[in-house]
C-alpha positions in Angstrom: 124.8 -13.3 87.4 123.8 -13.8 83.9 120.0 -13.4 83.1 117.9 -14.5 80.2 117.6 -11.1 78.7 120.0 -8.0 78.5 117.2 -5.7 79.6 116.8 -7.6 82.9 120.7 -7.7 83.4 120.7 -3.9 82.7 117.8 -3.4 85.3 119.8 -5.5 87.8 122.9 -3.5 87.3 121.1 -0.3 87.5 119.6 -1.4 90.8 122.9 -2.3 92.3 124.4 1.0 91.2 121.5 2.8 93.0 122.0 0.7 96.1 125.8 1.7 96.0 124.7 5.3 95.7 122.3 5.0 98.8 125.0 3.5 101.0 127.5 6.1 99.9 125.1 9.0 100.5 124.4 7.7 104.0 128.1 7.3 104.7 128.6 10.9 103.6 125.9 12.0 105.9 127.5 9.9 108.7 130.9 11.8 108.2 129.2 15.2 108.7 128.4 14.1 112.3 131.2 14.5 114.7 132.2 12.0 117.2 135.0 12.4 119.7 137.2 14.2 117.1 135.6 17.1 115.1 136.0 16.5 111.4 136.6 19.2 108.7 133.6 17.7 106.9 131.4 19.5 109.4 132.2 22.8 107.7 133.4 22.0 104.2 129.9 22.1 102.6 128.9 25.5 104.2 127.9 27.9 101.5 129.7 31.4 101.4 128.9 34.4 99.1 132.2 34.8 97.2 131.9 37.8 95.0 128.1 37.3 94.6 128.4 33.5 93.9 127.4 31.0 96.4 130.4 28.7 96.8 131.3 25.8 99.2 133.8 26.6 101.9 136.1 23.7 100.8 136.4 25.6 97.4 137.5 28.7 99.1 139.9 27.7 101.9 142.2 25.1 103.5 140.3 23.4 106.4 142.4 21.5 108.9 142.3 20.2 112.5 144.4 21.9 115.1 143.4 19.4 117.7 140.5 17.0 118.4 138.1 19.9 119.1 139.5 22.7 117.0 139.2 23.4 113.2 141.3 26.0 111.4 140.0 27.6 108.2 142.5 29.5 106.1 140.8 31.3 103.2 143.0 31.6 100.1 141.5 35.0 99.4 142.0 37.4 102.4 139.2 39.6 101.2 136.7 36.8 101.6 137.6 36.1 105.4 134.6 38.3 106.8 132.2 36.6 104.5 133.5 33.1 105.6 133.1 34.2 109.3 129.6 35.4 108.7 128.6 32.2 107.0 130.2 30.0 109.7 128.4 32.0 112.3 125.0 31.6 110.5 125.5 27.8 110.0 124.7 27.1 113.6 127.0 24.0 114.0 127.8 24.3 117.6 130.8 26.6 117.5 131.4 30.3 116.9 134.1 31.3 114.5 137.0 33.3 115.8 138.8 35.4 113.3 142.3 36.5 114.3 143.3 38.2 111.1 145.3 35.2 109.7 142.9 32.3 109.9 139.6 31.5 111.4 139.4 29.2 114.4 136.4 27.1 115.5 136.6 25.5 118.9 133.9 22.9 119.5 132.9 22.0 123.0 133.3 18.5 124.3 130.3 16.3 123.7 128.1 15.6 126.8 126.6 12.2 127.2 123.1 13.7 126.3 124.5 15.2 123.0 126.1 11.9 122.1 122.8 10.2 122.5 121.1 12.8 120.3 123.9 12.2 117.6 123.2 8.5 117.9 119.5 9.0 117.2 120.3 11.4 114.3 122.6 8.7 112.8 119.9 6.0 113.2 117.4 8.2 111.3 119.9 8.8 108.6 120.5 5.0 108.3 116.8 4.4 108.2 116.3 6.9 105.4 119.1 5.1 103.5 117.0 1.8 104.1 113.9 3.3 102.9 115.6 4.6 99.7 117.0 1.2 99.0 113.6 -0.6 99.5 112.1 2.1 97.1 114.8 1.1 94.6 114.0 -2.6 95.2 110.4 -1.9 94.4 111.2 0.0 91.2 113.6 -2.7 90.1 111.0 -5.4 90.8 108.4 -3.6 88.8 110.9 -3.1 85.8 111.9 -6.8 85.9 108.3 -7.9 86.1 107.4 -5.7 83.1 110.3 -7.0 81.1 109.5 -10.7 82.1 105.9 -10.1 80.9 107.1 -8.7 77.5 109.5 -11.6 76.8 107.2 -14.2 78.3 109.6 -15.2 80.9 108.4 -18.2 83.1 107.2 -17.8 86.8 110.1 -19.9 88.2 112.7 -17.7 86.4 111.1 -14.5 87.6 110.8 -15.9 91.1 114.6 -16.6 91.0 115.4 -13.1 89.8 113.2 -11.5 92.5 114.9 -13.7 95.1 118.3 -12.4 93.8 117.1 -8.8 94.0 116.0 -9.3 97.7 119.3 -11.0 98.6 121.2 -8.1 97.0 119.1 -5.7 98.9 119.6 -7.6 102.2 123.4 -7.7 101.6 123.5 -3.9 101.2 121.2 -3.2 104.2 123.5 -5.4 106.3 126.4 -3.3 105.0 124.8 -0.2 106.0 123.8 -1.6 109.4 127.5 -2.5 109.9 128.5 1.1 109.1 125.9 2.3 111.5 127.1 0.2 114.4 130.7 1.5 113.9 129.5 5.1 113.9 127.3 4.6 116.9 130.4 3.1 118.8 132.5 6.1 117.5 130.0 8.6 118.8 129.6 7.0 122.2 133.4 6.6 122.8 134.4 9.3 125.2 
């Protein structure tokens, strides 16, 4: 939507970008929570000491699914396999690494109903954190728009219209996040 001032348009565009970032961050966090099928995302951000440098596992190895409960990690550098095994063991992600000399296998246990409910609670907390972040961005955007409106002597009706549009944009993004939350909850509870 075109506004009366470029500064207001820029503030709205920045706000929308931050809402996108908040939703994408929450979705990234959702992907780290396993449902019926364990995802390589569970281990790919684990930090491994690689010749004295902390490095993410996804930058050191190929990570694949063998089946719905097993992840195979194949380090590109054979010398780093003990460090990878040590880092995976210390990560406390619900499975112990098994190093067979060629690759590292992690077998995750099947989820119990109780564990699924814990995951659903955790996903809801992540979604609420995303909503709070988006509301904080709305507050910042509203403050910025009010300051700009005061500086350019914008009328109250125009300001109210802009604030209504900001709120509508926020509501749309929250509804989108809630939709992703419902899908993730259903995925987690599916046996």
